[in-house]
N, C-alpha and C positions, 0 to 999 in steps of 0.2 A: 122387178127393180132392184134397185140396191139397196141395202139396210139402211143407208142414210137417207136415203129419199122417204122408205117407206117411215122411218121416224120422223122424218121430218113433215111430212104427210098429215100421219097420228098427231101430232104438237098441233100442226093448224087445225085438223076435227076436232081437237080438245079444248083449244083454245075459244073457238066459235060456238062450241058447245056451252062452254063455261060464258062468254056472252050473252047468250041468250037463256043463262039461266037454271041451264044445266048443269049444274056443279058435281052431283054426284058422279054420270057418265062421263063427265070429262076426267074426275078422277079415277074414274075404271078404266077409261083407255090408255092414261099415262100410266097407271100403275101396273098392269099388264106390259106393255111397251118397255118398259123402264126399270128393270129390276139390277143392272149395272151403276144405273144413276145413282140409288139411293146407298150406295157403297162410297162415290163418291162425293156426294154430300154430306155424308157423315165422316170420312175423310176430313172434310173441307170446315165440318163444324168441329172437329177435334185442333185445328190448326187455328184457326178462330178463340176457340178457347184457351189455347198455349198462348196466343199474343195478349190474350185481355189479361191473363195471370202475371206473363212478364211484365207487358204497363204498369200493373201495380206493383213491382218489385219482387210477386213470388215468383224467380227465378229457377227455383227446384221443381215446384209443383210444374210449371212451363215444361223443363225437362221430361217429366215423368208423363203426361201426357203425351208428349210427342214418340215418347219411346212406347206407350202402349200399342203403335203398331210398325215395330220395327222393318224394315225388308229384309229381303235375305240376301246376304253377298254371295256375290256371283264368284265363280270357281276360278282363280286366275290360270293361267293355261301359259305353260311357257312359248315366249316369242321363237318361234322357226327363224333357223338362221337362211341367210339370204346367201345366194353364191354368185358370183360375176361372171 
């Protein structure tokens, strides 16, 4: 199976266990399969925190929060000349 289908199956199994009251086992299933999801959720939390500060008028604080995770700048390569 492809990794996406495996993740979907695991998520659905965890949802079924959670509905049955087995919350701890459901957490274990999701925690083992989704370490990259924690990174995405953390980034979303920082974005939402920055939005909340910006809405309150704290623009500098919002900028600082967004700068915590700056992306590395991609190397600019010169454009190749096209010959006719």
